C-alpha positions as YAML, in Angstrom:
chain: A
units: angstrom
residues:
- id: 1
  name: UNK
  ca: [9.18, -0.42, 28.05]
- id: 2
  name: UNK
  ca: [8.42, 1.99, 30.78]
- id: 3
  name: UNK
  ca: [5.12, 3.11, 29.95]
- id: 4
  name: UNK
  ca: [2.23, 3.26, 27.42]
- id: 5
  name: UNK
  ca: [2.77, 5.47, 24.17]
- id: 6
  name: UNK
  ca: [0.47, 8.46, 24.13]
- id: 7
  name: UNK
  ca: [-0.72, 8.38, 20.49]
- id: 8
  name: UNK
  ca: [-3.99, 9.64, 19.41]
- id: 9
  name: UNK
  ca: [-6.36, 7.69, 17.11]
- id: 10
  name: UNK
  ca: [-5.63, 10.19, 14.42]
- id: 11
  name: UNK
  ca: [-1.93, 9.64, 14.65]
- id: 12
  name: UNK
  ca: [-2.28, 5.86, 14.55]
- id: 13
  name: UNK
  ca: [-4.50, 6.20, 11.45]
- id: 14
  name: UNK
  ca: [-1.84, 8.30, 9.84]
- id: 15
  name: UNK
  ca: [0.87, 5.78, 10.61]
- id: 16
  name: UNK
  ca: [-1.36, 2.93, 9.28]
- id: 17
  name: UNK
  ca: [-1.83, 4.73, 5.97]
- id: 18
  name: UNK
  ca: [2.00, 5.20, 5.65]
- id: 19
  name: UNK
  ca: [2.64, 1.55, 6.48]
- id: 20
  name: UNK
  ca: [0.07, 0.49, 4.02]
- id: 21
  name: UNK
  ca: [1.80, 2.60, 1.21]
- id: 22
  name: UNK
  ca: [5.18, 1.45, 2.12]
- id: 23
  name: UNK
  ca: [4.09, -2.10, 2.13]
- id: 24
  name: UNK
  ca: [2.55, -1.75, -1.30]
- id: 25
  name: UNK
  ca: [5.68, -0.27, -2.70]
- id: 26
  name: UNK
  ca: [7.87, -2.96, -1.12]
- id: 27
  name: UNK
  ca: [5.82, -5.83, -2.47]
- id: 28
  name: UNK
  ca: [5.44, -4.39, -5.89]
- id: 29
  name: UNK
  ca: [9.34, -3.88, -5.96]
- id: 30
  name: UNK
  ca: [9.67, -7.55, -5.10]
- id: 31
  name: UNK
  ca: [7.10, -8.53, -7.99]
- id: 32
  name: UNK
  ca: [9.25, -6.37, -10.38]
- id: 33
  name: UNK
  ca: [12.53, -7.94, -9.25]
- id: 34
  name: UNK
  ca: [10.98, -11.36, -9.80]
- id: 35
  name: UNK
  ca: [9.72, -10.33, -13.26]
- id: 36
  name: UNK
  ca: [13.15, -9.12, -14.34]
- id: 37
  name: UNK
  ca: [14.87, -12.29, -13.06]
- id: 38
  name: UNK
  ca: [12.48, -14.53, -14.87]
- id: 39
  name: UNK
  ca: [12.13, -12.37, -17.92]
- id: 40
  name: UNK
  ca: [8.41, -11.87, -17.80]
- id: 41
  name: UNK
  ca: [7.44, -8.58, -19.29]
- id: 42
  name: UNK
  ca: [3.80, -9.00, -18.51]
- id: 43
  name: UNK
  ca: [4.51, -9.48, -14.81]
- id: 44
  name: UNK
  ca: [6.85, -6.51, -14.99]
- id: 45
  name: UNK
  ca: [3.89, -4.35, -16.16]
- id: 46
  name: UNK
  ca: [1.69, -5.63, -13.37]
- id: 47
  name: UNK
  ca: [4.46, -4.80, -10.84]
- id: 48
  name: UNK
  ca: [4.83, -1.47, -12.35]
- id: 49
  name: UNK
  ca: [1.13, -0.71, -12.09]
- id: 50
  name: UNK
  ca: [1.25, -1.99, -8.43]
- id: 51
  name: UNK
  ca: [4.20, 0.25, -7.68]
- id: 52
  name: UNK
  ca: [2.14, 3.29, -9.11]
- id: 53
  name: UNK
  ca: [-0.81, 2.38, -6.91]
- id: 54
  name: UNK
  ca: [1.39, 2.15, -3.86]
- id: 55
  name: UNK
  ca: [2.90, 5.51, -4.59]
- id: 56
  name: UNK
  ca: [-0.56, 6.99, -5.05]
- id: 57
  name: UNK
  ca: [-1.53, 5.68, -1.60]
- id: 58
  name: UNK
  ca: [1.62, 7.21, -0.12]
- id: 59
  name: UNK
  ca: [1.53, 10.60, -1.96]
- id: 60
  name: UNK
  ca: [-2.21, 11.18, -2.35]
- id: 61
  name: UNK
  ca: [-4.44, 9.10, -0.26]
- id: 62
  name: UNK
  ca: [-2.28, 9.14, 3.02]
- id: 63
  name: UNK
  ca: [-1.92, 12.98, 3.06]
- id: 64
  name: UNK
  ca: [-5.58, 13.45, 2.16]
- id: 65
  name: UNK
  ca: [-6.69, 11.25, 4.99]
- id: 66
  name: UNK
  ca: [-4.32, 13.10, 7.29]
- id: 67
  name: UNK
  ca: [-5.82, 16.36, 6.34]
- id: 68
  name: UNK
  ca: [-9.36, 14.98, 6.68]
- id: 69
  name: UNK
  ca: [-8.58, 13.69, 10.31]
- id: 70
  name: UNK
  ca: [-6.91, 16.96, 11.28]
- id: 71
  name: UNK
  ca: [-9.89, 19.11, 10.02]
- id: 72
  name: UNK
  ca: [-12.57, 17.29, 11.91]
- id: 73
  name: UNK
  ca: [-13.03, 16.96, 15.61]
- id: 74
  name: UNK
  ca: [-14.04, 13.38, 15.39]
- id: 75
  name: UNK
  ca: [-12.36, 10.37, 13.91]
- id: 76
  name: UNK
  ca: [-15.08, 9.50, 11.27]
- id: 77
  name: UNK
  ca: [-14.12, 6.88, 8.66]
- id: 78
  name: UNK
  ca: [-14.10, 8.09, 5.00]
- id: 79
  name: UNK
  ca: [-15.57, 5.10, 3.16]
- id: 80
  name: UNK
  ca: [-14.22, 6.10, -0.39]
- id: 81
  name: UNK
  ca: [-10.65, 6.56, 0.91]
- id: 82
  name: UNK
  ca: [-10.76, 3.10, 2.72]
- id: 83
  name: UNK
  ca: [-12.30, 1.66, -0.39]
- id: 84
  name: UNK
  ca: [-9.49, 2.91, -2.58]
- id: 85
  name: UNK
  ca: [-6.75, 1.66, -0.17]
- id: 86
  name: UNK
  ca: [-8.46, -1.75, -0.10]
- id: 87
  name: UNK
  ca: [-8.47, -1.93, -3.89]
- id: 88
  name: UNK
  ca: [-4.87, -1.00, -3.91]
- id: 89
  name: UNK
  ca: [-3.86, -3.69, -1.30]
- id: 90
  name: UNK
  ca: [-5.91, -6.28, -3.29]
- id: 91
  name: UNK
  ca: [-4.29, -5.39, -6.65]
- id: 92
  name: UNK
  ca: [-0.81, -5.73, -5.13]
- id: 93
  name: UNK
  ca: [-1.76, -8.95, -3.44]
- id: 94
  name: UNK
  ca: [-2.99, -10.44, -6.72]
- id: 95
  name: UNK
  ca: [0.21, -9.28, -8.54]
- id: 96
  name: UNK
  ca: [2.31, -10.94, -5.82]
- id: 97
  name: UNK
  ca: [0.24, -14.09, -5.90]
- id: 98
  name: UNK
  ca: [0.60, -14.20, -9.75]
- id: 99
  name: UNK
  ca: [4.35, -13.76, -9.39]
- id: 100
  name: UNK
  ca: [4.67, -16.56, -6.97]
- id: 101
  name: UNK
  ca: [2.32, -19.05, -8.60]
- id: 102
  name: UNK
  ca: [3.22, -18.60, -12.22]
- id: 103
  name: UNK
  ca: [7.04, -18.25, -12.41]
- id: 104
  name: UNK
  ca: [9.49, -20.90, -11.92]
- id: 105
  name: UNK
  ca: [12.26, -20.32, -9.44]
- id: 106
  name: UNK
  ca: [15.69, -20.37, -11.13]
...
């Protein structure tokens, strides 16, 4: 690499929110695939809810945070938005943990 990337803190935050949403959608997709393979409708429902949560992060929370960062001069953290993303990540993590720990590998 020839030099340091010139990315502002707001842009890094924007990219982090997008990565979080994509990660949530990816993991919930894996949980749904595991549920379909194992024939576990309850886990499929959990994976579906996790997918919806990930999509909410991508389509609602990430753009909202982007607008908040662009409308203010400083990079002040929004506690309720970060709490919502944390809850989403925890829900998907629990769903993935349940998928790994409860279903047998076939």
